[in-house]
matplotlib code that plots the C-alpha trace (Angstrom):
import matplotlib.pyplot as plt

x = [-0.2, 1.3, 2.3, -0.2, 2.7, 0.8, 1.4, -1.3, -2.6, -0.6, -0.3, -3.9, -3.9, -0.8, -2.8, -5.8, -4.1, -2.1, -4.9, -6.5, -3.1, -3.8, -2.6, -0.7, 2.7, 5.5, 6.5, 3.2, 1.0, 4.3, 5.7, 3.4, 4.9, 4.7, 1.5, -0.3, 1.3, -0.4, -4.0, -3.8, -3.7, -5.5, -8.6, -8.3, -8.3, -11.6, -13.2, -13.3, -13.2, -16.5, -17.3, -16.0, -18.1, -20.9, -19.8, -19.4, -23.1, -24.3, -22.3, -23.3, -27.2, -27.3, -25.8, -28.4, -30.8, -29.1, -29.0, -32.2, -33.7, -31.6, -33.5, -36.1, -35.5, -35.0, -31.8, -30.5, -31.1, -35.0, -36.2, -35.1, -36.3, -39.5, -40.1, -39.4, -42.1, -44.4, -43.9, -42.4, -40.4, -38.5, -35.1, -32.2, -31.8, -35.6, -34.6, -32.2, -33.9, -36.8, -34.2, -33.3, -35.6, -38.7, -38.0, -41.8, -42.5, -39.9, -40.9, -44.1, -42.0, -40.3, -43.6, -44.4, -41.2, -41.2, -45.3, -43.9, -40.6, -42.5]
y = [0.0, 3.1, 5.8, 9.5, 12.2, 15.2, 18.2, 18.7, 18.9, 20.4, 23.1, 23.8, 23.7, 26.5, 28.8, 28.9, 30.4, 32.6, 34.0, 34.6, 36.8, 38.4, 42.0, 41.8, 43.5, 41.9, 37.8, 37.3, 37.1, 35.1, 32.5, 29.9, 29.4, 33.3, 33.5, 30.2, 32.0, 35.2, 33.7, 31.6, 34.2, 36.7, 34.4, 33.8, 37.8, 38.3, 35.1, 37.1, 40.2, 39.0, 38.2, 41.9, 43.7, 41.9, 43.2, 46.9, 47.2, 46.0, 48.5, 50.8, 50.2, 50.4, 53.5, 55.3, 53.5, 54.7, 58.5, 58.9, 56.9, 59.4, 62.2, 60.8, 61.0, 57.4, 54.9, 52.4, 49.7, 51.1, 51.5, 47.7, 46.2, 48.7, 47.5, 43.5, 43.9, 45.6, 42.9, 44.6, 42.3, 43.8, 44.1, 46.3, 46.8, 48.2, 50.3, 51.5, 52.7, 54.1, 56.0, 57.9, 57.8, 58.1, 60.0, 60.4, 56.2, 56.0, 58.5, 56.2, 53.5, 55.1, 56.2, 52.8, 51.3, 54.7, 53.5, 50.2, 50.3, 53.2]
z = [-0.5, -0.8, 1.7, 2.0, 3.3, 5.3, 3.1, 2.0, 5.4, 7.2, 4.7, 4.7, 8.4, 8.2, 5.9, 8.3, 11.0, 8.1, 6.6, 10.0, 11.0, 8.5, 9.3, 12.4, 11.6, 10.3, 11.5, 13.1, 9.2, 7.4, 9.9, 10.7, 14.1, 15.0, 13.4, 15.5, 18.9, 18.3, 16.5, 20.1, 21.8, 20.2, 20.3, 23.6, 23.9, 22.1, 23.7, 27.3, 25.3, 25.1, 28.2, 29.3, 27.3, 28.6, 31.9, 31.2, 29.4, 32.4, 34.5, 32.7, 32.4, 36.5, 36.5, 34.7, 36.8, 39.8, 37.6, 37.1, 40.1, 42.3, 40.0, 41.5, 45.5, 45.4, 45.8, 42.8, 45.7, 47.1, 43.5, 42.9, 45.6, 45.1, 41.3, 43.2, 45.4, 43.0, 40.7, 38.4, 36.0, 33.8, 32.8, 33.3, 30.3, 29.2, 32.6, 31.5, 28.0, 29.7, 32.6, 29.6, 26.6, 28.9, 31.9, 32.6, 32.3, 34.9, 37.2, 37.3, 37.8, 40.5, 42.3, 41.9, 44.1, 46.5, 47.0, 48.0, 50.1, 52.2]

ax = plt.figure().add_subplot(projection="3d")
ax.plot(x, y, z, "-o")
ax.set_aspect("equal")
plt.show()
């Protein structure tokens, strides 16, 4: 039986990695060994970055809700607790959207929360 050499598969694997490293500076985009290390690190960082972006968005929403709640005479924690007692199931993204774009609607929610907490 004839021996099959792995050159084609190796070339394909190298090209896949080099394609991901396109745009990197110097040897990082030209040499397979260096490119492989750079791509592995970049993919790890991008995975972590996607998680961080979710955290940062949640922080932003909470900051916006807090600012709007304080304008209505409540702290963030009291506002959220009041909404929970009033059985208002709204996520932080939507509450932040209301706080920025619909001040009157947010004020009514704050009144409901204030009534339940007090």
